[in-house]
C-alpha positions as CSV (number, residue, x, y, z in Angstrom):
1,M,95.2,106.2,79.5
2,K,94.6,102.7,80.8
3,E,93.4,102.4,84.4
4,N,93.9,99.3,86.5
5,N,90.9,98.2,88.5
6,P,92.3,97.8,92.0
7,Q,89.5,95.6,93.0
8,E,90.7,93.0,90.5
9,V,94.4,93.4,91.4
10,I,94.3,94.1,95.2
11,H,91.9,92.5,97.7
12,L,91.3,93.3,101.3
13,N,93.2,91.0,103.7
14,Q,95.7,90.4,101.0
15,R,99.4,90.5,101.9
16,L,101.7,92.8,100.0
17,G,105.2,92.2,101.2
18,K,105.1,92.8,104.9
19,Y,101.7,94.6,104.8
20,R,98.2,93.2,105.1
21,L,95.4,95.4,103.7
22,I,92.6,96.0,106.1
23,E,90.3,98.6,104.6
24,E,89.9,100.7,101.5
25,L,89.9,104.3,102.6
26,Y,89.6,106.1,99.2
27,L,89.0,105.2,95.6
28,G,89.5,108.1,93.2
29,K,90.1,108.5,89.5
30,R,93.9,108.5,89.9
31,T,94.6,106.8,93.2
32,V,93.4,104.2,95.7
33,V,94.3,104.4,99.4
34,Y,94.2,101.5,101.9
35,R,94.7,101.1,105.6
36,G,97.0,98.3,106.5
37,V,99.2,96.7,109.1
38,V,102.7,95.4,109.2
39,E,102.6,91.6,109.8
40,D,106.3,90.7,109.9
41,T,106.7,91.9,113.5
42,T,106.2,90.1,116.8
43,E,104.7,93.1,118.5
44,E,101.5,94.9,117.5
45,S,102.3,97.5,114.9
46,P,100.5,100.8,114.3
47,P,98.3,101.0,111.2
48,V,99.8,102.3,108.0
49,V,98.4,104.0,104.9
50,L,99.2,102.6,101.5
51,K,98.5,104.6,98.3
52,W,98.7,103.4,94.7
53,L,98.4,105.2,91.4
54,R,95.5,103.5,89.5
55,Q,96.9,104.1,86.0
56,E,99.2,101.5,84.5
57,Y,101.1,104.3,82.7
58,P,100.7,107.5,84.8
59,T,101.5,110.9,83.3
60,F,104.6,112.8,84.3
61,N,102.3,115.3,86.2
62,D,100.6,112.4,88.1
63,L,104.0,111.0,89.1
64,L,105.2,114.5,90.2
65,Q,102.0,115.1,92.3
66,F,102.4,111.6,93.9
67,R,106.0,112.3,94.8
68,N,105.1,115.7,96.3
69,Q,102.4,114.2,98.4
70,Y,104.9,111.6,99.6
71,A,107.4,114.3,100.5
72,I,104.7,116.1,102.6
73,A,103.4,113.0,104.3
74,K,106.8,111.7,105.3
75,N,107.4,114.9,107.3
76,L,104.1,114.7,109.2
77,K,104.5,114.1,112.9
78,S,102.0,111.5,114.1
79,R,101.6,109.2,117.0
80,G,100.6,106.3,114.8
């Protein structure tokens, strides 16, 4: 199981598409989580949370768990 080192791949203040990474919130064995902001808007946007799997080739169970966490998170009601 090969793991990517997110510190080599993703740097704070780096833009990924329309997002800019602000802060690393969590670095675990399987995932890394960042706080970011949307930069392609003219108004101030609320912060976002971006989560990546660290493994280049995650297992089926890792993908299933990641998908289930996404399904739960997208249904959360939050002010921002």
